[in-house]
C-alpha positions as a Markdown table, in Angstrom:
| # | Residue | x | y | z |
|---|---|---|---|---|
| 1 | Met | 19.6 | -19.5 | 10.8 |
| 2 | Lys | 20.1 | -19.6 | 7.1 |
| 3 | Leu | 17.6 | -17.5 | 5.3 |
| 4 | Ser | 15.4 | -19.2 | 2.3 |
| 5 | Arg | 14.5 | -17.9 | -0.7 |
| 6 | Val | 11.2 | -16.9 | 0.7 |
| 7 | Asp | 12.8 | -14.9 | 3.2 |
| 8 | Leu | 15.1 | -13.0 | 0.8 |
| 9 | Ala | 12.1 | -12.1 | -1.3 |
| 10 | Leu | 10.3 | -10.5 | 1.6 |
| 11 | Val | 13.7 | -8.6 | 2.7 |
| 12 | Ala | 13.5 | -7.4 | -1.3 |
| 13 | Met | 10.0 | -6.4 | -0.5 |
| 14 | Val | 10.3 | -4.4 | 2.4 |
| 15 | Val | 13.4 | -2.5 | 0.9 |
| 16 | Ile | 11.0 | -1.6 | -2.2 |
| 17 | Trp | 8.1 | -0.4 | -0.2 |
| 18 | Gly | 10.3 | 1.6 | 1.9 |
| 19 | Ala | 12.6 | 3.1 | -1.0 |
| 20 | Asn | 9.2 | 3.8 | -2.8 |
| 21 | Tyr | 8.5 | 7.0 | -0.5 |
| 22 | Ser | 12.0 | 8.6 | -1.3 |
| 23 | Val | 11.4 | 7.6 | -4.9 |
| 24 | Leu | 7.9 | 9.5 | -5.1 |
| 25 | Lys | 9.5 | 12.4 | -3.3 |
| 26 | Val | 12.3 | 12.9 | -5.7 |
| 27 | Ala | 10.0 | 12.3 | -8.9 |
| 28 | Phe | 7.5 | 14.9 | -7.7 |
| 29 | Gln | 10.2 | 17.2 | -8.2 |
| 30 | Glu | 9.9 | 17.2 | -11.9 |
| 31 | Ile | 6.2 | 15.7 | -12.3 |
| 32 | Pro | 3.5 | 16.4 | -10.1 |
| 33 | Pro | 2.2 | 14.1 | -7.5 |
| 34 | Gln | -1.3 | 13.3 | -9.5 |
| 35 | Pro | -0.1 | 13.1 | -13.3 |
| 36 | Phe | 2.8 | 10.6 | -12.1 |
| 37 | Asn | 0.4 | 8.5 | -10.0 |
| 38 | Ala | -1.8 | 8.5 | -12.9 |
| 39 | Leu | 0.9 | 6.9 | -15.4 |
| 40 | Arg | 2.1 | 4.8 | -12.5 |
| 41 | Met | -1.3 | 3.3 | -12.1 |
| 42 | Val | -1.9 | 2.9 | -15.9 |
| 43 | Leu | 1.3 | 1.0 | -16.2 |
| 44 | Ala | 0.6 | -1.2 | -13.3 |
| 45 | Ser | -2.8 | -1.8 | -14.7 |
| 46 | Ile | -1.3 | -3.1 | -18.0 |
| 47 | Val | 0.9 | -5.2 | -16.3 |
| 48 | Phe | -1.6 | -6.5 | -14.2 |
| 49 | Ala | -3.8 | -7.3 | -17.3 |
| 50 | Met | -1.2 | -9.1 | -19.0 |
| 51 | Ala | -0.5 | -11.2 | -16.0 |
| 52 | Ile | -4.2 | -12.2 | -15.5 |
| 53 | Thr | -4.5 | -13.0 | -19.2 |
| 54 | Trp | -1.4 | -14.9 | -19.1 |
| 55 | Thr | -2.6 | -16.7 | -16.3 |
| 56 | Phe | -5.9 | -17.5 | -17.6 |
| 57 | Gly | -4.6 | -18.9 | -20.7 |
| 58 | His | -2.4 | -21.5 | -19.1 |
| 59 | Ala | -5.3 | -22.5 | -16.9 |
| 60 | Lys | -7.5 | -23.3 | -19.7 |
| 61 | Lys | -4.5 | -25.4 | -21.1 |
| 62 | Gly | -4.7 | -27.5 | -18.1 |
| 63 | Ala | -2.2 | -25.7 | -16.0 |
| 64 | Arg | -2.6 | -25.4 | -12.3 |
| 65 | Pro | -1.4 | -21.9 | -11.0 |
| 66 | Pro | -1.3 | -21.2 | -7.3 |
| 67 | Arg | -4.5 | -19.8 | -5.8 |
| 68 | Phe | -3.2 | -16.4 | -5.3 |
| 69 | Leu | -2.8 | -16.2 | -9.1 |
| 70 | Phe | -5.8 | -17.9 | -10.2 |
| 71 | Thr | -9.4 | -19.5 | -9.4 |
| 72 | His | -11.9 | -21.3 | -11.3 |
| 73 | Glu | -15.0 | -19.3 | -9.7 |
| 74 | Pro | -17.1 | -17.6 | -12.0 |
| 75 | Leu | -17.4 | -13.9 | -12.1 |
| 76 | Ser | -21.1 | -12.7 | -11.3 |
| 77 | Arg | -22.4 | -9.0 | -11.9 |
| 78 | Arg | -22.3 | -8.5 | -8.1 |
| 79 | Asp | -18.7 | -9.2 | -8.3 |
| 80 | Ile | -18.0 | -6.8 | -11.1 |
| 81 | Leu | -20.1 | -4.0 | -9.1 |
| 82 | Ala | -18.0 | -4.9 | -5.9 |
| 83 | Leu | -14.8 | -4.7 | -7.9 |
| 84 | Ala | -16.0 | -1.2 | -9.2 |
| 85 | Gly | -16.8 | -0.2 | -5.8 |
| 86 | Leu | -13.3 | -1.2 | -4.4 |
| 87 | Gly | -11.4 | 0.4 | -7.5 |
| 88 | Leu | -13.0 | 3.9 | -6.7 |
| 89 | Val | -12.3 | 3.6 | -3.0 |
| 90 | Gly | -9.2 | 1.4 | -2.9 |
| 91 | His | -7.3 | 3.1 | -5.7 |
| 92 | Phe | -9.0 | 6.2 | -6.9 |
| 93 | Ala | -9.8 | 7.8 | -3.5 |
| 94 | Tyr | -6.8 | 6.0 | -1.8 |
| 95 | Gln | -4.0 | 7.3 | -4.4 |
| 96 | Leu | -5.6 | 10.7 | -4.6 |
| 97 | Ser | -4.8 | 11.0 | -0.7 |
| 98 | Phe | -1.6 | 8.7 | -0.5 |
| 99 | Val | 0.5 | 10.6 | -3.3 |
| 100 | Gly | -0.8 | 14.0 | -2.3 |
| 101 | Gly | 0.0 | 13.4 | 1.3 |
| 102 | Val | 3.5 | 12.0 | 0.5 |
| 103 | Ala | 4.2 | 15.3 | -1.5 |
| 104 | Arg | 3.4 | 17.4 | 1.8 |
| 105 | Thr | 4.7 | 15.5 | 4.5 |
| 106 | Ser | 7.8 | 13.8 | 5.3 |
| 107 | Val | 8.8 | 10.1 | 4.3 |
| 108 | Ala | 8.7 | 9.1 | 8.2 |
| 109 | Asn | 5.3 | 10.6 | 8.9 |
| 110 | Ser | 3.4 | 9.1 | 6.0 |
| 111 | Ser | 5.3 | 5.7 | 6.6 |
| 112 | Leu | 4.4 | 5.7 | 9.9 |
| 113 | Ile | 0.8 | 6.7 | 9.7 |
| 114 | Ile | 0.3 | 4.0 | 6.8 |
| 115 | Gly | 2.1 | 1.4 | 9.2 |
| 116 | Ala | -0.9 | 1.9 | 11.5 |
| 117 | Thr | -3.5 | 0.9 | 8.9 |
| 118 | Pro | -3.8 | -2.9 | 10.4 |
| 119 | Val | -4.9 | -1.4 | 13.8 |
| 120 | Cys | -7.7 | 0.5 | 12.0 |
| 121 | Ile | -8.7 | -2.5 | 9.9 |
| 122 | Ala | -9.0 | -4.8 | 13.5 |
| 123 | Ile | -11.1 | -1.8 | 14.9 |
| 124 | Val | -13.4 | -1.7 | 11.8 |
| 125 | Ser | -13.5 | -5.4 | 11.5 |
| 126 | Ala | -14.5 | -5.7 | 15.0 |
| 127 | Ala | -17.3 | -3.2 | 14.9 |
| 128 | Leu | -19.1 | -4.8 | 11.7 |
| 129 | Gly | -18.6 | -8.1 | 13.2 |
| 130 | Lys | -16.5 | -9.6 | 11.1 |
| 131 | Glu | -13.8 | -10.5 | 13.6 |
| 132 | Arg | -13.5 | -10.8 | 17.1 |
| 133 | Val | -10.8 | -8.4 | 18.7 |
| 134 | Ser | -9.1 | -9.2 | 21.9 |
| 135 | Trp | -7.9 | -6.8 | 24.7 |
| 136 | Met | -4.5 | -7.3 | 23.2 |
| 137 | His | -5.6 | -5.8 | 19.9 |
| 138 | Trp | -7.4 | -2.8 | 21.7 |
| 139 | Leu | -4.2 | -2.3 | 23.4 |
| 140 | Gly | -2.1 | -2.2 | 20.2 |
| 141 | Ala | -4.5 | 0.4 | 18.7 |
| 142 | Ala | -4.1 | 2.6 | 21.6 |
| 143 | Val | -0.2 | 2.2 | 21.6 |
| 144 | Ser | -0.3 | 2.8 | 17.7 |
| 145 | Ala | -2.5 | 5.9 | 18.5 |
| 146 | Val | 0.1 | 7.2 | 20.9 |
| 147 | Gly | 2.8 | 6.7 | 18.5 |
| 148 | Ile | 1.3 | 8.7 | 15.6 |
| 149 | Trp | 0.7 | 11.3 | 18.0 |
| 150 | Ile | 4.1 | 11.5 | 19.0 |
| 151 | Val | 5.5 | 11.8 | 15.4 |
| 152 | Val | 2.6 | 13.8 | 14.1 |
| 153 | Gly | 0.9 | 15.8 | 16.7 |
| 154 | Met | 3.7 | 17.2 | 19.2 |
| 155 | Gly | 4.5 | 20.6 | 17.6 |
| 156 | Ala | 2.2 | 20.4 | 14.4 |
| 157 | Gly | 1.0 | 23.5 | 13.6 |
| 158 | Ile | -2.5 | 24.0 | 12.6 |
| 159 | Gly | -2.7 | 24.7 | 8.7 |
| 160 | Gly | 0.9 | 23.7 | 8.1 |
| 161 | Ala | 2.1 | 21.9 | 4.9 |
| 162 | Thr | 3.2 | 18.9 | 7.0 |
| 163 | Leu | -0.1 | 18.6 | 9.0 |
| 164 | Thr | -2.3 | 18.8 | 5.8 |
| 165 | Gly | 0.0 | 16.0 | 4.1 |
| 166 | Asp | -0.3 | 14.0 | 7.7 |
| 167 | Leu | -4.1 | 14.2 | 7.3 |
| 168 | Met | -4.3 | 13.2 | 3.8 |
| 169 | Ile | -2.3 | 10.2 | 4.5 |
| 170 | Leu | -4.9 | 9.7 | 7.3 |
| 171 | Ala | -7.8 | 10.0 | 4.8 |
| 172 | Ser | -5.9 | 7.2 | 2.7 |
| 173 | Val | -5.4 | 5.1 | 5.6 |
| 174 | Ala | -9.5 | 5.2 | 5.7 |
| 175 | Cys | -9.8 | 4.4 | 2.2 |
| 176 | Trp | -7.4 | 1.2 | 2.5 |
| 177 | Thr | -9.4 | 0.2 | 5.5 |
| 178 | Thr | -12.6 | 0.2 | 3.6 |
| 179 | Tyr | -11.0 | -1.2 | 0.7 |
| 180 | Thr | -9.7 | -4.3 | 2.6 |
| 181 | Val | -12.9 | -5.1 | 4.8 |
| 182 | Gly | -14.8 | -4.7 | 1.5 |
| 183 | Ala | -12.5 | -7.1 | -0.6 |
| 184 | Ser | -12.4 | -10.0 | 2.1 |
| 185 | Ser | -15.6 | -11.8 | 0.8 |
| 186 | Leu | -14.1 | -11.2 | -3.0 |
| 187 | Leu | -10.5 | -12.8 | -2.0 |
| 188 | Gln | -12.7 | -16.0 | -0.6 |
| 189 | Arg | -13.5 | -16.7 | -4.6 |
| 190 | His | -11.2 | -14.8 | -6.6 |
| 191 | Ser | -7.2 | -14.6 | -6.7 |
| 192 | Pro | -5.5 | -11.7 | -5.0 |
| 193 | Leu | -4.0 | -11.3 | -8.5 |
| 194 | Phe | -7.5 | -10.7 | -10.2 |
| 195 | Val | -9.0 | -8.7 | -7.3 |
| 196 | Thr | -6.0 | -6.4 | -7.1 |
| 197 | Gly | -5.4 | -5.9 | -11.0 |
| 198 | Thr | -9.2 | -5.4 | -12.0 |
| 199 | Ser | -10.0 | -3.2 | -9.1 |
| 200 | Met | -6.9 | -1.0 | -9.7 |
| 201 | Ala | -7.9 | -0.6 | -13.4 |
| 202 | Met | -11.5 | 0.3 | -12.5 |
| 203 | Gly | -9.7 | 3.0 | -10.2 |
| 204 | Ala | -7.1 | 4.1 | -12.9 |
| 205 | Ile | -9.7 | 5.1 | -15.3 |
| 206 | Pro | -11.4 | 7.9 | -13.6 |
| 207 | Tyr | -8.0 | 8.6 | -12.0 |
| 208 | Val | -6.9 | 9.3 | -15.2 |
| 209 | Leu | -9.9 | 11.5 | -16.4 |
| 210 | Val | -9.5 | 13.7 | -13.3 |
| 211 | Thr | -5.6 | 14.4 | -13.9 |
| 212 | Ile | -5.9 | 15.1 | -17.5 |
| 213 | Pro | -5.9 | 19.0 | -16.9 |
| 214 | Gln | -2.9 | 18.9 | -14.9 |
| 215 | Met | -1.2 | 16.1 | -17.1 |
| 216 | Ala | -1.8 | 18.7 | -20.1 |
| 217 | Ala | 0.5 | 21.2 | -18.1 |
| 218 | Val | 3.3 | 19.0 | -17.6 |
| 219 | Asn | 6.4 | 19.7 | -19.6 |
| 220 | Trp | 7.1 | 16.1 | -20.6 |
| 221 | Ala | 10.0 | 17.1 | -22.7 |
| 222 | Gly | 12.1 | 18.1 | -19.9 |
| 223 | Val | 11.4 | 15.2 | -17.8 |
| 224 | Ser | 14.7 | 13.4 | -16.9 |
| 225 | Ala | 15.5 | 10.0 | -17.6 |
| 226 | Trp | 15.8 | 9.3 | -13.9 |
| 227 | Thr | 12.3 | 10.1 | -13.4 |
| 228 | Trp | 11.1 | 7.9 | -16.4 |
| 229 | Trp | 13.2 | 5.2 | -14.4 |
| 230 | Ala | 11.4 | 6.1 | -11.3 |
| 231 | Leu | 8.0 | 5.4 | -12.5 |
| 232 | Ile | 8.8 | 2.2 | -14.0 |
| 233 | Phe | 10.4 | 1.2 | -10.7 |
| 234 | Ser | 7.3 | 2.7 | -8.5 |
| 235 | Ser | 4.7 | 0.7 | -11.0 |
| 236 | Leu | 6.6 | -2.5 | -11.6 |
| 237 | Phe | 7.9 | -3.1 | -8.2 |
| 238 | Ala | 6.0 | -1.2 | -5.6 |
| 239 | Leu | 2.6 | -1.9 | -7.2 |
| 240 | Cys | 3.2 | -5.4 | -8.7 |
| 241 | Leu | 6.2 | -7.3 | -7.8 |
| 242 | Ala | 5.9 | -6.7 | -4.4 |
| 243 | Tyr | 2.3 | -7.4 | -4.1 |
| 244 | Leu | 3.1 | -11.0 | -5.7 |
| 245 | Ile | 6.1 | -11.6 | -3.2 |
| 246 | Trp | 3.7 | -10.9 | -0.6 |
| 247 | Tyr | 0.8 | -13.1 | -1.6 |
| 248 | Ala | 3.7 | -16.0 | -2.6 |
| 249 | Ala | 5.1 | -15.7 | 0.8 |
| 250 | Val | 1.6 | -16.2 | 2.5 |
| 251 | Gln | 1.2 | -19.3 | 0.6 |
| 252 | Lys | 4.6 | -20.6 | 1.1 |
| 253 | Ile | 5.1 | -19.9 | 4.8 |
| 254 | Gly | 2.2 | -18.7 | 6.3 |
| 255 | Met | 0.5 | -15.3 | 7.5 |
| 256 | Ala | 2.6 | -15.0 | 10.7 |
| 257 | Arg | 6.1 | -15.1 | 9.6 |
| 258 | Thr | 4.9 | -12.9 | 6.3 |
| 259 | Ser | 3.4 | -10.2 | 8.7 |
| 260 | Ile | 6.4 | -9.6 | 10.5 |
| 261 | Tyr | 8.2 | -8.2 | 7.6 |
| 262 | Ser | 5.6 | -5.8 | 6.7 |
| 263 | Asn | 6.2 | -4.2 | 10.2 |
| 264 | Leu | 9.6 | -3.4 | 8.8 |
| 265 | Val | 8.3 | -1.1 | 6.1 |
| 266 | Pro | 8.3 | 2.0 | 8.1 |
| 267 | Ile | 11.9 | 1.4 | 9.3 |
| 268 | Ser | 13.0 | 0.9 | 5.7 |
| 269 | Ala | 11.3 | 3.8 | 4.4 |
| 270 | Met | 12.9 | 6.1 | 7.5 |
| 271 | Ser | 16.2 | 4.3 | 6.8 |
| 272 | Val | 16.5 | 5.1 | 2.9 |
| 273 | Ala | 14.8 | 8.7 | 3.4 |
| 274 | Ala | 17.7 | 9.4 | 6.3 |
| 275 | Leu | 20.4 | 8.2 | 4.0 |
| 276 | Trp | 19.2 | 9.8 | 0.4 |
| 277 | Leu | 16.9 | 12.7 | 1.4 |
| 278 | Gly | 18.8 | 13.7 | 4.3 |
| 279 | Glu | 15.6 | 13.3 | 6.6 |
| 280 | Pro | 16.7 | 13.5 | 9.9 |
| 281 | Leu | 16.0 | 10.5 | 12.6 |
| 282 | Thr | 15.2 | 12.3 | 15.7 |
| 283 | Ala | 14.4 | 10.6 | 19.0 |
| 284 | Gln | 10.8 | 11.5 | 18.7 |
| 285 | Lys | 10.5 | 9.8 | 15.3 |
| 286 | Ile | 12.3 | 6.9 | 16.8 |
| 287 | Ala | 10.1 | 6.8 | 19.9 |
| 288 | Gly | 6.9 | 7.1 | 17.6 |
| 289 | Ala | 8.1 | 4.5 | 15.4 |
| 290 | Ala | 8.7 | 2.1 | 18.3 |
| 291 | Leu | 5.1 | 2.7 | 19.5 |
| 292 | Val | 3.4 | 2.4 | 16.1 |
| 293 | Leu | 5.1 | -0.9 | 15.3 |
| 294 | Gly | 4.7 | -2.3 | 19.0 |
| 295 | Gly | 1.0 | -1.4 | 18.3 |
| 296 | Val | 0.9 | -3.3 | 15.0 |
| 297 | Ala | 2.4 | -6.0 | 16.2 |
| 298 | Leu | 0.0 | -6.5 | 19.0 |
| 299 | Thr | -2.9 | -6.2 | 16.7 |
| 300 | Arg | -1.2 | -8.9 | 14.3 |
| 301 | Leu | -0.6 | -11.7 | 17.1 |
| 302 | Arg | -4.2 | -13.5 | 16.2 |
| 303 | Leu | -5.5 | -11.6 | 13.2 |
| 304 | Pro | -5.8 | -12.9 | 9.5 |
| 305 | Leu | -3.8 | -11.4 | 6.7 |
| 306 | Val | -4.1 | -7.8 | 6.3 |
| 307 | Ser | -3.1 | -6.2 | 2.8 |
| 308 | Pro | -0.5 | -3.3 | 3.4 |
| 309 | Gly | -1.8 | -1.4 | 0.3 |
| 310 | Pro | -0.5 | 0.1 | -2.8 |
| 311 | Arg | 2.8 | 2.1 | -2.4 |
């Protein structure tokens, strides 16, 4: 079957998000995780602000942007408070945990744990009565949990650096689960571009303030050109372009086909890490990957779109 332009764009999205894990690992060798991520969030927020401004301007001139870019719903005070809360949980706390975890554990572990996010969202949604979760979805949650234990738990030493990183990634999953469930009502009235861009900017402000002491200690003059390019790639591609591809695909080909591609991100991440960083693809990791992805696939059989989160 011939791949459409949407399919090719989704393949690019999978490669971008998969490669981003390795990009971060290498960049952290010159710039500590939190200062690097502070710059990444600021740059992405600026790009999102420019995109939102451009879209609003064209809408005022009579243009009709797609819904994932623009809606005509007014912004209420309650919406602003909700966006601020989402920014603190879904970007500030999430990113602190995510980049800290990626720096301390392997690409395989971090990508697989993040890959189980839809399972957590299904459970929370069911507990809050937002969605009905069938026995198939509970089975998927159990299968993914076993997969995570195979990759993370078997042989993990208490207090080890890898385990610490794994726990931080698990914390980031909890943050993104809260963000996704909390954003559902906003996304019914406002565009994903506006909600994501605005909440990211609101989360980036405290993030930068917290990391100022670390940023001041960085020898910026010694940062190589490659790391600056890595910052641009991670900001513009992993945080901006990939999100737009995701939502454009949902609008064009539907949730089911789009979701299939998101399940490939952990495989992409482990493959890039094996080729670039030399991380071994052991039988244990392959088995864990199969179970995690299988569990995620089960939970997505009848669930609506779940955003995979910033990478």
